[in-house]
PASEBA-1860 file (N, C-alpha, C; in nm, 3 decimals):
! residues 87
1> MDIVKGCV> 6.541/12.055/15.431/6.626/11.999/15.534/6.576/12.042/15.670 ~ 6.569/11.949/15.762/6.521/11.976/15.896/6.633/12.029/15.985 ~ 6.594/12.107/16.082/6.690/12.158/16.180/6.687/12.065/16.300 ~ 6.799/11.999/16.324/6.810/11.903/16.433/6.934/11.934/16.516 ~ 6.941/11.872/16.633/7.055/11.891/16.722/7.185/11.854/16.650 ~ 7.284/11.942/16.659/7.415/11.916/16.600/7.434/11.976/16.463 ~ 7.326/12.024/16.399/7.341/12.080/16.266/7.377/12.228/16.273 ~ 7.429/12.278/16.165/7.464/12.421/16.154/7.353/12.488/16.075
9> AQSRAGRD> 7.307/12.602/16.126/7.202/12.678/16.059/7.248/12.822/16.045 ~ 7.193/12.889/15.945/7.223/13.031/15.925/7.103/13.112/15.971 ~ 7.130/13.218/16.045/7.024/13.304/16.094/6.970/13.390/15.980 ~ 6.837/13.395/15.968/6.774/13.474/15.863/6.714/13.603/15.915 ~ 6.707/13.621/16.047/6.646/13.741/16.104/6.709/13.773/16.239 ~ 6.702/13.900/16.275/6.753/13.944/16.404/6.891/14.006/16.393 ~ 6.946/14.042/16.507/7.079/14.104/16.509/7.187/14.012/16.457 ~ 7.164/13.883/16.470/7.263/13.785/16.425/7.238/13.738/16.282
17> KGRFLLVL> 7.161/13.812/16.205/7.127/13.775/16.067/7.255/13.751/15.986 ~ 7.259/13.636/15.918/7.373/13.600/15.836/7.478/13.517/15.908 ~ 7.471/13.507/16.039/7.569/13.428/16.114/7.535/13.280/16.107 ~ 7.639/13.199/16.114/7.622/13.054/16.119/7.623/13.011/16.265 ~ 7.526/12.930/16.303/7.505/12.893/16.442/7.491/12.741/16.455 ~ 7.539/12.686/16.564/7.523/12.544/16.594/7.394/12.526/16.672 ~ 7.312/12.431/16.632/7.187/12.400/16.702/7.219/12.301/16.815 ~ 7.192/12.344/16.938/7.220/12.261/17.054/7.100/12.179/17.097
25> GVADGYAL> 6.982/12.220/17.055/6.860/12.147/17.090/6.741/12.211/17.022 ~ 6.634/12.133/17.006/6.512/12.182/16.942/6.392/12.135/17.025 ~ 6.301/12.231/17.054/6.178/12.196/17.127/6.075/12.306/17.109 ~ 5.950/12.265/17.088/5.836/12.357/17.083/5.852/12.472/16.984 ~ 5.908/12.445/16.866/5.920/12.548/16.764/6.037/12.642/16.782 ~ 6.124/12.613/16.877/6.242/12.695/16.903/6.367/12.609/16.904 ~ 6.479/12.672/16.875/6.608/12.604/16.880/6.699/12.679/16.975 ~ 6.784/12.608/17.045/6.890/12.669/17.125/7.014/12.671/17.038
33> VADGDLRK> 7.070/12.790/17.014/7.183/12.803/16.923/7.299/12.876/16.990 ~ 7.420/12.844/16.943/7.541/12.910/16.991/7.639/12.918/16.876 ~ 7.729/13.017/16.883/7.833/13.029/16.780/7.973/13.033/16.840 ~ 7.983/13.028/16.973/8.114/13.029/17.038/8.176/13.167/17.045 ~ 8.111/13.267/16.987/8.164/13.403/16.986/8.071/13.495/17.064 ~ 7.964/13.539/17.003/7.867/13.623/17.072/7.778/13.541/17.164 ~ 7.747/13.421/17.123/7.668/13.330/17.203/7.752/13.209/17.239 ~ 7.786/13.198/17.365/7.870/13.088/17.414/7.788/12.961/17.432
41> LAKPKRKN> 7.856/12.849/17.436/7.791/12.720/17.458/7.721/12.714/17.593 ~ 7.776/12.783/17.693/7.719/12.781/17.827/7.591/12.864/17.837 ~ 7.572/12.958/17.743/7.453/13.044/17.747/7.396/13.060/17.606 ~ 7.333/12.955/17.553/7.282/12.961/17.416/7.161/13.053/17.403 ~ 7.133/13.092/17.280/7.020/13.179/17.248/6.901/13.093/17.206 ~ 6.783/13.129/17.247/6.660/13.063/17.205/6.611/13.136/17.080 ~ 6.600/13.065/16.968/6.566/13.128/16.841/6.452/13.051/16.774 ~ 6.358/13.126/16.719/6.244/13.067/16.649/6.295/12.992/16.525
49> LIHLSATG> 6.240/12.875/16.500/6.285/12.793/16.387/6.261/12.860/16.252 ~ 6.159/12.945/16.241/6.135/13.011/16.113/6.241/13.116/16.081 ~ 6.322/13.151/16.180/6.429/13.247/16.160/6.563/13.181/16.132 ~ 6.561/13.049/16.112/6.683/12.974/16.084/6.672/12.901/15.950 ~ 6.785/12.888/15.883/6.791/12.816/15.757/6.900/12.709/15.770 ~ 6.862/12.581/15.755/6.958/12.471/15.771/7.059/12.472/15.657 ~ 7.185/12.440/15.689/7.291/12.436/15.588/7.320/12.294/15.540 ~ 7.276/12.195/15.614/7.304/12.057/15.576/7.433/12.004/15.636
57> TILGPQDT> 7.503/12.084/15.714/7.628/12.044/15.777/7.600/12.004/15.922 ~ 7.657/11.892/15.963/7.647/11.848/16.102/7.787/11.842/16.160 ~ 7.805/11.904/16.275/7.935/11.905/16.342/7.942/11.793/16.444 ~ 8.058/11.731/16.453/8.079/11.623/16.549/8.116/11.676/16.686 ~ 8.125/11.586/16.783/8.156/11.626/16.921/8.294/11.692/16.935 ~ 8.390/11.654/16.850/8.523/11.714/16.858/8.519/11.862/16.817 ~ 8.422/11.902/16.734/8.411/12.040/16.690/8.328/12.126/16.785 ~ 8.260/12.064/16.879/8.171/12.138/16.967/8.208/12.126/17.115
65> ATDKTLRN> 8.330/12.084/17.143/8.372/12.062/17.281/8.385/12.193/17.358 ~ 8.440/12.295/17.296/8.460/12.425/17.362/8.418/12.536/17.267 ~ 8.408/12.656/17.320/8.373/12.772/17.237/8.478/12.794/17.129 ~ 8.603/12.775/17.163/8.711/12.797/17.067/8.704/12.697/16.951 ~ 8.682/12.568/16.982/8.675/12.469/16.875/8.552/12.492/16.788 ~ 8.443/12.538/16.848/8.322/12.569/16.772/8.347/12.686/16.677 ~ 8.408/12.794/16.727/8.442/12.909/16.642/8.531/12.867/16.527 ~ 8.632/12.786/16.556/8.724/12.741/16.452/8.654/12.655/16.347
73> ALTKRFGG> 8.565/12.566/16.391/8.494/12.479/16.298/8.401/12.561/16.207 ~ 8.330/12.658/16.262/8.241/12.741/16.182/8.319/12.828/16.085 ~ 8.432/12.883/16.130/8.515/12.967/16.044/8.576/12.885/15.931 ~ 8.621/12.765/15.963/8.685/12.678/15.863/8.585/12.638/15.754 ~ 8.464/12.605/15.792/8.365/12.557/15.695/8.290/12.668/15.622 ~ 8.265/12.779/15.690/8.181/12.883/15.632/8.251/13.017/15.617 ~ 8.382/13.021/15.641/8.456/13.145/15.623/8.448/13.232/15.746 ~ 8.547/13.317/15.760/8.552/13.405/15.877/8.491/13.539/15.845
81> GDRQKEA> 8.575/13.632/15.806/8.526/13.764/15.772/8.468/13.834/15.892 ~ 8.412/13.948/15.869/8.352/14.026/15.975/8.215/13.967/16.010 ~ 8.201/13.915/16.131/8.076/13.858/16.183/8.029/13.736/16.107 ~ 8.116/13.670/16.031/8.085/13.545/15.961/7.967/13.561/15.867 ~ 7.947/13.676/15.807/7.836/13.695/15.715/7.869/13.646/15.577 ~ 7.770/13.594/15.511/7.787/13.548/15.373/7.768/13.666/15.278 ~ 7.852/13.675/15.177/7.845/13.789/15.085/7.728/13.781/14.992
END
């Protein structure tokens, strides 16, 4: 599965390892990602594509309008827990 704008990916490396992130854009082997919690939509993180794993889920515009709606959408689909990590 390819990582494209609007899809949800899981971080495989770094401090945010295990977190689910929304891909805001892709260019030159990097993706801009945000989770609405540690990384806000206004200040996304630049992450290498090899450090991301696509989940196959695409969020619509209603789920990505604000940081709060993004957090709620990620928690609803992938569980909350501490730091949204998968067990």
